[in-house]
VMD Tcl script that builds the backbone (N, CA, C; Angstrom):
set m [mol new atoms 459]
animate dup $m
set s [atomselect $m all]
$s set {name element resname resid chain x y z} {
  {N N MET 1 A 121.924 73.046 70.830}
  {CA C MET 1 A 121.448 73.009 72.441}
  {C C MET 1 A 121.771 74.083 73.343}
  {N N VAL 2 A 120.402 74.401 73.853}
  {CA C VAL 2 A 120.011 75.608 74.856}
  {C C VAL 2 A 120.155 75.775 75.876}
  {N N SER 3 A 121.190 76.463 76.531}
  {CA C SER 3 A 121.473 76.654 78.040}
  {C C SER 3 A 120.421 77.950 78.434}
  {N N THR 4 A 119.717 77.351 79.880}
  {CA C THR 4 A 119.034 78.427 80.389}
  {C C THR 4 A 119.684 79.065 81.831}
  {N N LYS 5 A 119.727 79.695 82.276}
  {CA C LYS 5 A 120.020 80.715 83.364}
  {C C LYS 5 A 119.250 80.654 84.224}
  {N N VAL 6 A 119.175 80.448 85.645}
  {CA C VAL 6 A 118.584 80.486 86.481}
  {C C VAL 6 A 118.933 81.579 87.150}
  {N N VAL 7 A 118.790 82.703 87.825}
  {CA C VAL 7 A 119.309 83.658 88.711}
  {C C VAL 7 A 117.905 83.834 89.851}
  {N N GLU 8 A 118.839 83.326 90.822}
  {CA C GLU 8 A 117.721 83.589 92.148}
  {C C GLU 8 A 117.756 84.896 92.678}
  {N N LEU 9 A 116.801 84.270 93.902}
  {CA C LEU 9 A 116.683 86.356 93.730}
  {C C LEU 9 A 118.099 86.966 94.756}
  {N N ASN 10 A 117.916 86.302 95.424}
  {CA C ASN 10 A 119.145 86.275 95.894}
  {C C ASN 10 A 120.308 87.503 94.932}
  {N N GLU 11 A 120.458 86.527 94.058}
  {CA C GLU 11 A 121.983 87.129 93.789}
  {C C GLU 11 A 121.728 87.978 93.450}
  {N N VAL 12 A 120.363 88.899 92.321}
  {CA C VAL 12 A 120.071 90.504 92.105}
  {C C VAL 12 A 120.824 91.128 92.892}
  {N N SER 13 A 121.510 92.514 92.218}
  {CA C SER 13 A 121.950 93.538 93.606}
  {C C SER 13 A 120.794 93.998 93.998}
  {N N THR 14 A 121.159 94.439 95.380}
  {CA C THR 14 A 120.380 95.337 96.247}
  {C C THR 14 A 120.792 96.397 96.420}
  {N N ASN 15 A 122.415 96.689 95.823}
  {CA C ASN 15 A 123.274 98.245 96.362}
  {C C ASN 15 A 122.285 99.071 95.422}
  {N N GLU 16 A 122.744 100.207 96.741}
  {CA C GLU 16 A 121.833 101.322 96.750}
  {C C GLU 16 A 122.574 102.539 95.461}
  {N N SER 17 A 123.743 101.487 95.416}
  {CA C SER 17 A 124.030 103.010 93.915}
  {C C SER 17 A 123.246 102.481 92.302}
  {N N ASP 18 A 122.516 101.431 92.838}
  {CA C ASP 18 A 121.738 100.964 91.537}
  {C C ASP 18 A 120.770 101.211 91.044}
  {N N GLN 19 A 120.347 102.632 90.510}
  {CA C GLN 19 A 119.339 103.884 90.306}
  {C C GLN 19 A 118.496 103.992 89.363}
  {N N PRO 20 A 117.152 103.961 89.039}
  {CA C PRO 20 A 116.597 103.476 87.596}
  {C C PRO 20 A 117.547 104.273 86.899}
  {N N PRO 21 A 117.762 104.515 85.612}
  {CA C PRO 21 A 118.248 105.041 84.600}
  {C C PRO 21 A 118.017 106.535 84.725}
  {N N THR 22 A 117.835 107.448 84.192}
  {CA C THR 22 A 117.364 109.237 84.190}
  {C C THR 22 A 117.346 109.556 82.521}
  {N N PHE 23 A 116.728 110.041 82.265}
  {CA C PHE 23 A 115.880 111.016 80.965}
  {C C PHE 23 A 116.034 112.089 81.195}
  {N N ASP 24 A 117.003 112.939 80.191}
  {CA C ASP 24 A 116.614 114.317 79.753}
  {C C ASP 24 A 115.897 114.515 78.536}
  {N N LEU 25 A 114.644 114.874 79.503}
  {CA C LEU 25 A 113.749 115.590 78.427}
  {C C LEU 25 A 113.777 116.607 77.679}
  {N N ASP 26 A 114.710 117.145 77.647}
  {CA C ASP 26 A 114.665 118.162 76.791}
  {C C ASP 26 A 116.453 118.021 75.856}
  {N N SER 27 A 116.486 116.958 75.484}
  {CA C SER 27 A 117.809 115.449 74.632}
  {C C SER 27 A 116.713 115.680 72.976}
  {N N HIS 28 A 117.204 115.917 72.062}
  {CA C HIS 28 A 116.797 115.574 71.282}
  {C C HIS 28 A 115.874 114.206 70.504}
  {N N GLU 29 A 117.075 113.452 71.349}
  {CA C GLU 29 A 116.793 111.633 70.964}
  {C C GLU 29 A 115.032 111.450 71.034}
  {N N TRP 30 A 114.446 112.205 71.937}
  {CA C TRP 30 A 113.004 111.693 72.551}
  {C C TRP 30 A 112.357 112.111 71.454}
  {N N TYR 31 A 112.050 113.078 70.763}
  {CA C TYR 31 A 111.185 113.551 70.320}
  {C C TYR 31 A 111.058 113.251 68.899}
  {N N LEU 32 A 110.368 113.646 68.027}
  {CA C LEU 32 A 110.027 113.647 66.281}
  {C C LEU 32 A 109.832 114.366 65.659}
  {N N ASN 33 A 109.531 114.631 64.308}
  {CA C ASN 33 A 110.013 116.019 64.041}
  {C C ASN 33 A 108.353 115.859 63.018}
  {N N ARG 34 A 108.088 116.964 63.524}
  {CA C ARG 34 A 106.079 117.160 63.161}
  {C C ARG 34 A 105.827 116.584 61.454}
  {N N GLU 35 A 106.912 117.258 60.712}
  {CA C GLU 35 A 106.973 117.259 59.682}
  {C C GLU 35 A 107.293 115.723 58.488}
  {N N LEU 36 A 108.558 115.414 59.594}
  {CA C LEU 36 A 108.863 114.032 58.633}
  {C C LEU 36 A 107.625 112.599 59.473}
  {N N THR 37 A 106.592 113.054 60.311}
  {CA C THR 37 A 105.755 112.221 61.125}
  {C C THR 37 A 104.355 112.636 60.517}
  {N N TRP 38 A 103.999 113.286 59.396}
  {CA C TRP 38 A 103.415 113.685 58.557}
  {C C TRP 38 A 103.742 113.348 57.225}
  {N N LEU 39 A 104.647 112.572 57.183}
  {CA C LEU 39 A 104.962 112.360 56.053}
  {C C LEU 39 A 104.091 110.916 56.172}
  {N N ALA 40 A 105.371 110.260 57.018}
  {CA C ALA 40 A 105.263 109.334 57.650}
  {C C ALA 40 A 103.830 108.302 57.793}
  {N N PHE 41 A 102.865 109.304 58.035}
  {CA C PHE 41 A 101.382 109.499 58.045}
  {C C PHE 41 A 101.107 108.494 56.484}
  {N N ASN 42 A 101.479 110.023 55.779}
  {CA C ASN 42 A 100.843 109.460 53.969}
  {C C ASN 42 A 101.478 108.091 53.743}
  {N N GLN 43 A 103.057 108.002 54.394}
  {CA C GLN 43 A 103.434 106.542 53.469}
  {C C GLN 43 A 102.613 105.206 54.291}
  {N N ARG 44 A 101.535 105.319 55.400}
  {CA C ARG 44 A 100.833 104.118 55.740}
  {C C ARG 44 A 99.802 104.494 54.892}
  {N N VAL 45 A 99.087 105.839 54.723}
  {CA C VAL 45 A 97.391 105.752 53.867}
  {C C VAL 45 A 98.180 104.991 51.944}
  {N N LEU 46 A 99.552 105.467 51.881}
  {CA C LEU 46 A 100.202 105.267 50.510}
  {C C LEU 46 A 100.182 103.279 50.453}
  {N N ASN 47 A 100.663 102.648 51.563}
  {CA C ASN 47 A 100.289 101.335 52.244}
  {C C ASN 47 A 98.739 100.468 51.601}
  {N N GLU 48 A 98.176 101.333 52.333}
  {CA C GLU 48 A 97.553 101.200 52.099}
  {C C GLU 48 A 96.299 100.291 50.364}
  {N N ALA 49 A 96.794 101.436 49.773}
  {CA C ALA 49 A 96.860 101.525 48.458}
  {C C ALA 49 A 97.249 100.482 47.901}
  {N N LYS 50 A 98.646 99.795 48.142}
  {CA C LYS 50 A 99.295 99.312 47.650}
  {C C LYS 50 A 98.820 97.708 48.324}
  {N N ASP 51 A 97.645 97.288 49.601}
  {CA C ASP 51 A 97.378 96.011 49.355}
  {C C ASP 51 A 96.414 95.786 48.868}
  {N N GLU 52 A 96.600 94.849 48.187}
  {CA C GLU 52 A 95.277 94.367 47.289}
  {C C GLU 52 A 94.420 93.237 48.289}
  {N N ARG 53 A 94.505 93.380 49.469}
  {CA C ARG 53 A 93.376 92.542 50.419}
  {C C ARG 53 A 92.106 93.836 50.409}
  {N N ASN 54 A 92.363 95.106 49.980}
  {CA C ASN 54 A 91.503 96.307 49.677}
  {C C ASN 54 A 90.020 96.173 48.209}
  {N N PRO 55 A 89.510 97.473 48.824}
  {CA C PRO 55 A 89.033 97.089 46.710}
  {C C PRO 55 A 89.576 97.357 46.507}
  {N N MET 56 A 89.437 98.154 45.112}
  {CA C MET 56 A 90.283 98.414 44.260}
  {C C MET 56 A 89.702 100.055 43.793}
  {N N LEU 57 A 88.943 100.007 44.168}
  {CA C LEU 57 A 88.526 101.885 44.002}
  {C C LEU 57 A 88.768 102.440 45.475}
  {N N GLU 58 A 88.037 101.251 46.611}
  {CA C GLU 58 A 89.219 101.779 48.405}
  {C C GLU 58 A 90.458 102.453 47.918}
  {N N ARG 59 A 91.626 101.498 46.699}
  {CA C ARG 59 A 92.947 101.686 46.751}
  {C C ARG 59 A 92.928 103.331 45.706}
  {N N VAL 60 A 92.062 103.471 45.256}
  {CA C VAL 60 A 92.440 104.592 44.231}
  {C C VAL 60 A 92.057 106.303 45.433}
  {N N LEU 61 A 91.034 105.797 45.881}
  {CA C LEU 61 A 90.434 106.674 46.321}
  {C C LEU 61 A 92.011 106.905 47.913}
  {N N PHE 62 A 92.595 106.180 48.248}
  {CA C PHE 62 A 93.760 105.965 49.274}
  {C C PHE 62 A 95.458 106.826 48.371}
  {N N VAL 63 A 95.400 106.287 47.203}
  {CA C VAL 63 A 96.242 106.773 46.439}
  {C C VAL 63 A 96.018 108.682 45.921}
  {N N ALA 64 A 94.705 108.802 45.884}
  {CA C ALA 64 A 94.346 110.103 45.531}
  {C C ALA 64 A 94.074 111.017 46.679}
  {N N VAL 65 A 94.708 110.260 48.323}
  {CA C VAL 65 A 94.439 110.935 49.071}
  {C C VAL 65 A 95.891 111.137 49.585}
  {N N VAL 66 A 96.338 110.749 48.912}
  {CA C VAL 66 A 98.238 110.953 49.264}
  {C C VAL 66 A 98.381 112.352 47.990}
  {N N GLY 67 A 97.966 111.837 47.138}
  {CA C GLY 67 A 97.966 113.044 46.306}
  {C C GLY 67 A 97.640 114.809 46.720}
  {N N SER 68 A 96.740 114.227 47.348}
  {CA C SER 68 A 96.079 115.401 47.832}
  {C C SER 68 A 96.742 115.684 49.194}
  {N N ASN 69 A 96.962 114.445 50.233}
  {CA C ASN 69 A 98.249 115.492 51.478}
  {C C ASN 69 A 99.470 116.294 50.801}
  {N N LEU 70 A 100.217 115.320 49.716}
  {CA C LEU 70 A 100.836 115.866 49.862}
  {C C LEU 70 A 101.402 117.235 49.399}
  {N N ASP 71 A 100.048 118.131 47.896}
  {CA C ASP 71 A 100.580 118.867 48.211}
  {C C ASP 71 A 99.848 119.861 48.919}
  {N N GLU 72 A 99.243 119.224 50.379}
  {CA C GLU 72 A 98.983 120.642 51.075}
  {C C GLU 72 A 99.663 120.814 52.084}
  {N N PHE 73 A 100.784 119.350 52.033}
  {CA C PHE 73 A 101.755 119.944 52.725}
  {C C PHE 73 A 103.277 120.802 52.505}
  {N N PHE 74 A 103.032 120.296 50.747}
  {CA C PHE 74 A 103.938 121.695 50.396}
  {C C PHE 74 A 103.957 122.605 50.201}
  {N N MET 75 A 102.335 123.468 50.314}
  {CA C MET 75 A 101.250 124.619 50.260}
  {C C MET 75 A 102.071 125.113 51.938}
  {N N LYS 76 A 101.434 124.593 52.518}
  {CA C LYS 76 A 101.487 124.810 54.256}
  {C C LYS 76 A 103.322 124.624 55.229}
  {N N ARG 77 A 103.202 122.988 55.273}
  {CA C ARG 77 A 104.172 122.531 55.872}
  {C C ARG 77 A 106.023 123.508 55.330}
  {N N ILE 78 A 106.172 123.093 54.120}
  {CA C ILE 78 A 107.250 123.521 53.588}
  {C C ILE 78 A 107.235 125.142 53.932}
  {N N GLY 79 A 106.057 125.459 53.068}
  {CA C GLY 79 A 105.630 126.850 53.011}
  {C C GLY 79 A 106.028 127.628 54.102}
  {N N GLY 80 A 106.007 127.104 55.149}
  {CA C GLY 80 A 106.384 127.878 56.554}
  {C C GLY 80 A 107.555 127.629 56.822}
  {N N LEU 81 A 108.443 127.053 56.279}
  {CA C LEU 81 A 109.205 126.328 56.620}
  {C C LEU 81 A 110.877 127.552 55.420}
  {N N LYS 82 A 110.263 127.535 54.092}
  {CA C LYS 82 A 111.063 128.145 54.032}
  {C C LYS 82 A 111.022 129.765 53.813}
  {N N PRO 83 A 109.877 130.789 54.725}
  {CA C PRO 83 A 110.683 131.822 54.752}
  {C C PRO 83 A 111.185 131.474 55.925}
  {N N GLN 84 A 111.481 131.009 57.302}
  {CA C GLN 84 A 112.267 131.040 57.886}
  {C C GLN 84 A 113.304 130.469 57.782}
  {N N VAL 85 A 114.247 129.578 56.686}
  {CA C VAL 85 A 115.385 129.577 55.826}
  {C C VAL 85 A 116.050 131.151 55.427}
  {N N GLY 86 A 115.166 131.722 54.627}
  {CA C GLY 86 A 115.162 133.341 54.056}
  {C C GLY 86 A 115.267 133.879 55.539}
  {N N ALA 87 A 114.968 134.030 55.986}
  {CA C ALA 87 A 115.042 134.413 57.538}
  {C C ALA 87 A 116.515 134.583 58.126}
  {N N GLY 88 A 117.101 133.549 58.101}
  {CA C GLY 88 A 118.489 132.804 58.643}
  {C C GLY 88 A 118.388 132.385 60.050}
  {N N VAL 89 A 116.837 131.547 60.290}
  {CA C VAL 89 A 116.602 131.600 61.222}
  {C C VAL 89 A 117.560 130.285 62.139}
  {N N LYS 90 A 118.060 130.286 63.068}
  {CA C LYS 90 A 118.714 128.657 63.510}
  {C C LYS 90 A 118.248 128.226 64.755}
  {N N LYS 91 A 117.193 128.439 64.873}
  {CA C LYS 91 A 117.040 128.308 66.293}
  {C C LYS 91 A 116.202 126.711 65.975}
  {N N LEU 92 A 116.359 125.549 66.763}
  {CA C LEU 92 A 115.988 124.065 66.515}
  {C C LEU 92 A 115.321 124.142 66.791}
  {N N THR 93 A 114.095 123.148 66.448}
  {CA C THR 93 A 113.638 122.446 67.478}
  {C C THR 93 A 113.386 121.914 68.006}
  {N N VAL 94 A 112.213 121.608 68.222}
  {CA C VAL 94 A 112.585 120.125 69.886}
  {C C VAL 94 A 113.058 119.163 69.565}
  {N N ASP 95 A 112.905 118.817 67.945}
  {CA C ASP 95 A 113.416 116.924 67.562}
  {C C ASP 95 A 115.290 117.594 66.797}
  {N N GLY 96 A 115.795 118.734 67.320}
  {CA C GLY 96 A 117.440 119.373 67.046}
  {C C GLY 96 A 116.956 119.449 65.407}
  {N N MET 97 A 116.277 119.538 65.138}
  {CA C MET 97 A 116.826 120.189 63.236}
  {C C MET 97 A 116.709 121.848 62.994}
  {N N LEU 98 A 116.893 121.772 62.243}
  {CA C LEU 98 A 117.244 123.519 61.975}
  {C C LEU 98 A 116.211 123.572 60.519}
  {N N PRO 99 A 115.208 124.679 60.405}
  {CA C PRO 99 A 114.706 124.837 59.695}
  {C C PRO 99 A 114.957 123.981 57.717}
  {N N GLN 100 A 115.786 124.054 57.451}
  {CA C GLN 100 A 116.595 123.650 56.198}
  {C C GLN 100 A 117.290 122.311 55.970}
  {N N GLU 101 A 117.133 121.933 57.708}
  {CA C GLU 101 A 117.389 120.481 57.758}
  {C C GLU 101 A 115.738 120.072 57.860}
  {N N GLN 102 A 114.944 120.116 57.927}
  {CA C GLN 102 A 114.036 119.713 57.627}
  {C C GLN 102 A 113.336 119.922 56.803}
  {N N ILE 103 A 113.596 120.878 55.559}
  {CA C ILE 103 A 113.145 120.224 54.441}
  {C C ILE 103 A 113.638 119.256 53.336}
  {N N ASP 104 A 114.760 119.406 53.482}
  {CA C ASP 104 A 116.445 118.206 53.321}
  {C C ASP 104 A 115.949 117.068 53.484}
  {N N ALA 105 A 115.564 116.931 54.821}
  {CA C ALA 105 A 115.093 115.056 55.183}
  {C C ALA 105 A 113.373 115.110 53.989}
  {N N CYS 106 A 112.670 116.501 54.031}
  {CA C CYS 106 A 111.242 116.029 53.644}
  {C C CYS 106 A 111.122 116.037 52.573}
  {N N TYR 107 A 112.606 116.194 51.581}
  {CA C TYR 107 A 111.908 116.064 49.800}
  {C C TYR 107 A 112.662 114.399 49.893}
  {N N LYS 108 A 113.765 114.755 50.747}
  {CA C LYS 108 A 113.943 113.091 50.829}
  {C C LYS 108 A 112.830 112.047 50.730}
  {N N ARG 109 A 112.442 112.199 52.050}
  {CA C ARG 109 A 111.182 111.391 52.316}
  {C C ARG 109 A 110.005 111.022 50.842}
  {N N TYR 110 A 109.576 112.615 50.715}
  {CA C TYR 110 A 109.535 112.801 49.689}
  {C C TYR 110 A 109.714 112.218 48.402}
  {N N GLN 111 A 110.057 111.788 47.791}
  {CA C GLN 111 A 110.927 111.653 47.024}
  {C C GLN 111 A 111.061 109.556 46.921}
  {N N VAL 112 A 110.699 108.842 48.063}
  {CA C VAL 112 A 110.604 108.152 48.334}
  {C C VAL 112 A 108.762 107.781 47.971}
  {N N ILE 113 A 108.346 108.655 48.552}
  {CA C ILE 113 A 106.752 108.198 48.470}
  {C C ILE 113 A 106.035 108.948 46.594}
  {N N LEU 114 A 106.403 109.406 46.463}
  {CA C LEU 114 A 106.181 110.020 44.902}
  {C C LEU 114 A 106.371 108.566 44.045}
  {N N THR 115 A 107.598 108.401 44.055}
  {CA C THR 115 A 107.923 107.104 43.585}
  {C C THR 115 A 106.794 105.455 43.814}
  {N N GLU 116 A 106.374 105.209 44.914}
  {CA C GLU 116 A 106.203 103.937 44.827}
  {C C GLU 116 A 104.489 104.460 44.640}
  {N N GLN 117 A 103.548 106.356 45.148}
  {CA C GLN 117 A 103.029 106.827 44.568}
  {C C GLN 117 A 102.437 106.305 42.678}
  {N N ARG 118 A 103.337 106.471 42.009}
  {CA C ARG 118 A 103.619 106.491 40.645}
  {C C ARG 118 A 103.299 104.667 40.720}
  {N N GLN 119 A 103.949 103.860 40.975}
  {CA C GLN 119 A 104.002 103.014 40.754}
  {C C GLN 119 A 102.441 102.090 41.017}
  {N N THR 120 A 102.221 103.069 42.136}
  {CA C THR 120 A 101.283 101.665 42.819}
  {C C THR 120 A 100.313 102.537 41.616}
  {N N GLU 121 A 100.232 103.683 41.178}
  {CA C GLU 121 A 99.138 104.264 40.535}
  {C C GLU 121 A 98.840 103.437 39.047}
  {N N GLU 122 A 100.035 103.421 38.441}
  {CA C GLU 122 A 100.731 102.539 37.543}
  {C C GLU 122 A 99.733 101.086 37.397}
  {N N GLN 123 A 99.914 99.728 38.309}
  {CA C GLN 123 A 99.601 98.997 38.649}
  {C C GLN 123 A 98.062 98.866 38.840}
  {N N LEU 124 A 97.731 99.939 39.316}
  {CA C LEU 124 A 95.670 99.428 39.483}
  {C C LEU 124 A 95.684 100.694 38.202}
  {N N ARG 125 A 95.830 100.889 37.517}
  {CA C ARG 125 A 95.780 101.355 35.584}
  {C C ARG 125 A 95.304 99.966 35.148}
  {N N VAL 126 A 96.535 98.608 34.842}
  {CA C VAL 126 A 96.443 97.377 34.892}
  {C C VAL 126 A 95.657 96.412 35.034}
  {N N LEU 127 A 94.871 96.812 36.537}
  {CA C LEU 127 A 94.269 95.693 36.548}
  {C C LEU 127 A 93.090 95.403 35.324}
  {N N PRO 128 A 92.485 94.115 35.690}
  {CA C PRO 128 A 91.776 93.542 34.461}
  {C C PRO 128 A 90.170 94.969 34.522}
  {N N LYS 129 A 90.576 95.092 33.495}
  {CA C LYS 129 A 89.380 96.170 32.883}
  {C C LYS 129 A 88.362 95.875 32.517}
  {N N ARG 130 A 87.667 94.060 31.904}
  {CA C ARG 130 A 86.949 93.871 31.866}
  {C C ARG 130 A 85.275 93.999 32.410}
  {N N HIS 131 A 85.175 93.940 34.166}
  {CA C HIS 131 A 84.279 94.777 34.451}
  {C C HIS 131 A 83.875 96.484 34.623}
  {N N TYR 132 A 84.750 96.700 33.781}
  {CA C TYR 132 A 84.917 98.502 33.956}
  {C C TYR 132 A 84.626 98.959 32.348}
  {N N ARG 133 A 83.681 100.192 32.351}
  {CA C ARG 133 A 83.703 100.981 31.039}
  {C C ARG 133 A 84.625 102.165 31.450}
  {N N THR 134 A 85.849 102.434 30.537}
  {CA C THR 134 A 85.663 104.302 30.796}
  {C C THR 134 A 85.093 104.475 29.784}
  {N N SER 135 A 84.916 105.875 30.814}
  {CA C SER 135 A 83.933 106.763 29.329}
  {C C SER 135 A 84.133 108.315 30.285}
  {N N GLY 136 A 84.228 109.493 29.766}
  {CA C GLY 136 A 84.976 110.340 30.458}
  {C C GLY 136 A 85.477 110.664 31.494}
  {N N GLY 137 A 86.408 110.018 32.110}
  {CA C GLY 137 A 87.417 110.178 32.787}
  {C C GLY 137 A 86.760 109.032 33.833}
  {N N THR 138 A 85.537 108.607 33.762}
  {CA C THR 138 A 85.115 108.234 35.817}
  {C C THR 138 A 84.202 105.950 35.407}
  {N N ARG 139 A 84.818 105.660 35.436}
  {CA C ARG 139 A 84.723 104.014 35.559}
  {C C ARG 139 A 83.185 104.036 36.970}
  {N N GLN 140 A 82.558 102.922 35.761}
  {CA C GLN 140 A 80.923 102.153 36.664}
  {C C GLN 140 A 81.336 100.747 35.981}
  {N N ARG 141 A 80.644 100.106 36.710}
  {CA C ARG 141 A 80.859 98.858 36.502}
  {C C ARG 141 A 78.963 98.523 35.441}
  {N N SER 142 A 79.639 97.953 34.135}
  {CA C SER 142 A 78.673 97.782 32.712}
  {C C SER 142 A 77.696 96.726 33.876}
  {N N SER 143 A 77.657 96.239 34.256}
  {CA C SER 143 A 76.955 95.183 34.469}
  {C C SER 143 A 75.785 95.492 35.467}
  {N N ARG 144 A 76.191 96.757 36.250}
  {CA C ARG 144 A 75.476 97.349 37.469}
  {C C ARG 144 A 74.732 98.872 37.358}
  {N N CYS 145 A 74.918 98.910 35.551}
  {CA C CYS 145 A 74.119 99.548 35.246}
  {C C CYS 145 A 73.113 98.783 34.659}
  {N N ASP 146 A 73.535 97.271 34.090}
  {CA C ASP 146 A 72.746 96.899 33.422}
  {C C ASP 146 A 72.062 96.821 34.781}
  {N N ARG 147 A 71.371 95.937 35.197}
  {CA C ARG 147 A 70.568 96.136 36.586}
  {C C ARG 147 A 70.227 96.812 36.560}
  {N N VAL 148 A 69.964 97.759 36.814}
  {CA C VAL 148 A 69.344 98.863 37.953}
  {C C VAL 148 A 68.786 99.546 36.690}
  {N N GLY 149 A 68.689 98.879 34.755}
  {CA C GLY 149 A 68.368 99.891 34.421}
  {C C GLY 149 A 68.783 101.121 33.286}
  {N N LEU 150 A 70.052 101.402 33.836}
  {CA C LEU 150 A 70.659 102.885 33.351}
  {C C LEU 150 A 71.386 102.289 32.107}
  {N N ALA 151 A 71.269 103.340 31.611}
  {CA C ALA 151 A 71.638 103.266 30.237}
  {C C ALA 151 A 73.531 103.259 30.491}
  {N N ARG 152 A 74.528 102.823 29.308}
  {CA C ARG 152 A 75.470 102.768 30.302}
  {C C ARG 152 A 76.162 104.066 29.560}
  {N N PRO 153 A 77.485 104.161 30.677}
  {CA C PRO 153 A 77.837 105.774 29.471}
  {C C PRO 153 A 78.676 105.751 28.690}
}
mol reanalyze $m
mol bondsrecalc $m
mol representation Tube
mol addrep $m
Protein backbone atom coordinates (compact mmCIF):
# COMPACT_ATOMS: atom_id res chain seq x y z
CA MET A 1 0.00 0.00 0.00
CA VAL A 2 1.48 3.31 -1.09
CA SER A 3 0.66 6.34 0.97
CA THR A 4 0.85 9.81 -0.40
CA LYS A 5 1.16 12.91 1.67
CA VAL A 6 -0.43 16.06 0.40
CA VAL A 7 1.16 19.24 1.62
CA GLU A 8 -1.00 22.28 1.44
CA LEU A 9 0.52 25.57 0.50
CA ASN A 10 -0.19 27.19 3.85
CA GLU A 11 1.74 24.40 5.63
CA VAL A 12 5.00 25.40 3.99
CA SER A 13 7.14 27.44 6.31
CA THR A 14 7.48 31.05 5.32
CA ASN A 15 9.77 31.86 8.22
CA GLU A 16 12.43 34.41 7.30
CA SER A 17 15.07 32.23 8.93
CA ASP A 18 14.66 29.71 6.09
CA GLN A 19 17.54 30.90 3.94
CA PRO A 20 18.69 29.10 0.84
CA PRO A 21 21.79 27.03 1.52
CA THR A 22 25.09 28.79 1.11
CA PHE A 23 27.96 27.23 -0.74
CA ASP A 24 31.59 27.76 0.13
CA LEU A 25 33.15 27.96 -3.32
CA ASP A 26 36.59 27.63 -1.74
CA SER A 27 35.69 24.16 -0.48
CA HIS A 28 37.53 21.31 -2.21
CA GLU A 29 34.38 19.21 -2.49
CA TRP A 30 33.09 21.30 -5.42
CA TYR A 31 36.09 20.69 -7.68
CA LEU A 32 37.33 17.79 -9.77
CA ASN A 33 40.94 16.78 -10.17
CA ARG A 34 42.37 17.60 -13.58
CA GLU A 35 44.39 14.39 -13.86
CA LEU A 36 41.64 12.07 -12.64
CA THR A 37 39.08 13.57 -15.00
CA TRP A 38 41.48 12.93 -17.89
CA LEU A 39 41.69 9.30 -16.84
CA ALA A 40 37.90 9.17 -16.55
CA PHE A 41 37.68 10.42 -20.14
CA ASN A 42 39.97 7.60 -21.25
CA GLN A 43 37.79 5.13 -19.37
CA ARG A 44 34.83 6.35 -21.44
CA VAL A 45 36.85 5.88 -24.64
CA LEU A 46 37.72 2.36 -23.50
CA ASN A 47 34.04 1.71 -22.85
CA GLU A 48 33.41 2.51 -26.52
CA ALA A 49 35.98 -0.15 -27.41
CA LYS A 50 34.11 -2.66 -25.27
CA ASP A 51 30.73 -1.77 -26.81
CA GLU A 52 29.83 -4.57 -29.22
CA ARG A 53 27.46 -2.27 -31.09
CA ASN A 54 30.48 -0.47 -32.56
CA PRO A 55 32.16 -1.92 -35.66
CA MET A 56 35.22 -4.03 -34.87
CA LEU A 57 37.79 -1.75 -36.50
CA GLU A 58 36.41 1.24 -34.61
CA ARG A 59 36.71 -0.73 -31.41
CA VAL A 60 40.35 -1.47 -32.25
CA LEU A 61 40.87 2.24 -32.89
CA PHE A 62 39.40 3.14 -29.49
CA VAL A 63 41.80 0.73 -27.78
CA ALA A 64 44.70 2.31 -29.67
CA VAL A 65 43.58 5.81 -28.73
CA VAL A 66 43.47 4.86 -25.06
CA GLY A 67 47.00 3.45 -25.28
CA SER A 68 48.30 6.57 -26.97
CA ASN A 69 46.51 8.85 -24.51
CA LEU A 70 47.91 6.98 -21.52
CA ASP A 71 51.44 7.23 -22.91
CA GLU A 72 51.04 10.98 -23.29
CA PHE A 73 49.39 11.22 -19.87
CA PHE A 74 52.42 9.77 -18.14
CA MET A 75 54.89 11.79 -20.15
CA LYS A 76 53.15 15.13 -19.66
CA ARG A 77 50.79 15.03 -16.69
CA ILE A 78 52.59 12.68 -14.31
CA GLY A 79 55.87 14.00 -15.66
CA GLY A 80 54.78 17.46 -14.49
CA LEU A 81 53.79 16.26 -11.01
CA LYS A 82 57.00 14.37 -10.22
CA PRO A 83 59.24 17.47 -10.11
CA GLN A 84 56.72 19.06 -7.75
CA VAL A 85 57.03 16.08 -5.42
CA GLY A 86 60.82 16.25 -5.70
CA ALA A 87 60.76 19.95 -4.85
CA GLY A 88 58.59 19.28 -1.80
CA VAL A 89 55.59 21.29 -3.01
CA LYS A 90 52.92 21.21 -0.28
CA LYS A 91 50.36 23.48 -1.93
CA LEU A 92 46.98 21.84 -2.39
CA THR A 93 45.31 21.96 -5.76
CA VAL A 94 41.82 23.41 -6.02
CA ASP A 95 40.41 19.94 -5.40
CA GLY A 96 42.47 19.54 -2.22
CA MET A 97 45.17 17.12 -3.33
CA LEU A 98 48.93 17.27 -2.97
CA PRO A 99 51.09 16.32 -5.98
CA GLN A 100 51.99 12.90 -4.50
CA GLU A 101 48.34 12.21 -3.70
CA GLN A 102 47.46 12.95 -7.32
CA ILE A 103 50.15 10.58 -8.56
CA ASP A 104 48.97 7.83 -6.21
CA ALA A 105 45.33 8.27 -7.23
CA CYS A 106 46.30 8.29 -10.91
CA TYR A 107 48.34 5.09 -10.63
CA LYS A 108 45.44 3.39 -8.88
CA ARG A 109 43.00 4.44 -11.61
CA TYR A 110 45.54 3.64 -14.33
CA GLN A 111 45.84 0.04 -13.13
CA VAL A 112 42.08 -0.45 -13.57
CA ILE A 113 42.12 1.06 -17.06
CA LEU A 114 45.19 -0.94 -18.11
CA THR A 115 43.64 -4.22 -16.96
CA GLU A 116 40.42 -3.47 -18.85
CA GLN A 117 42.38 -2.38 -21.92
CA ARG A 118 44.32 -5.65 -22.00
CA GLN A 119 41.12 -7.68 -21.56
CA THR A 120 39.46 -5.74 -24.38
CA GLU A 121 42.46 -6.26 -26.67
CA GLU A 122 42.33 -9.99 -25.98
CA GLN A 123 38.59 -10.11 -26.70
CA LEU A 124 39.10 -8.31 -30.00
CA ARG A 125 41.84 -10.77 -31.00
CA VAL A 126 39.57 -13.78 -30.63
CA LEU A 127 36.72 -12.40 -32.73
CA PRO A 128 35.93 -14.57 -35.73
CA LYS A 129 38.73 -14.23 -38.25
CA ARG A 130 37.09 -15.96 -41.19
CA HIS A 131 36.47 -12.65 -43.01
CA TYR A 132 39.91 -11.26 -42.33
CA ARG A 133 43.36 -12.27 -43.42
CA THR A 134 46.43 -11.27 -41.48
CA SER A 135 49.54 -10.36 -43.40
CA GLY A 136 52.43 -8.28 -42.19
CA GLY A 137 50.51 -7.05 -39.18
CA THR A 138 47.63 -5.58 -41.21
CA ARG A 139 44.13 -6.92 -41.72
CA GLN A 140 42.06 -6.52 -44.83
CA ARG A 141 38.78 -8.04 -45.82
CA SER A 142 39.58 -10.82 -48.27
CA SER A 143 36.25 -10.46 -50.02
CA ARG A 144 36.82 -6.72 -50.50
CA CYS A 145 40.15 -7.41 -52.21
CA ASP A 146 38.47 -9.93 -54.49
CA ARG A 147 35.68 -7.51 -55.39
CA VAL A 148 37.93 -4.71 -56.49
CA GLY A 149 40.42 -7.01 -58.22
CA LEU A 150 43.34 -6.40 -55.88
CA ALA A 151 45.91 -9.02 -55.07
CA ARG A 152 45.52 -10.25 -51.54
CA PRO A 153 48.34 -9.37 -49.19
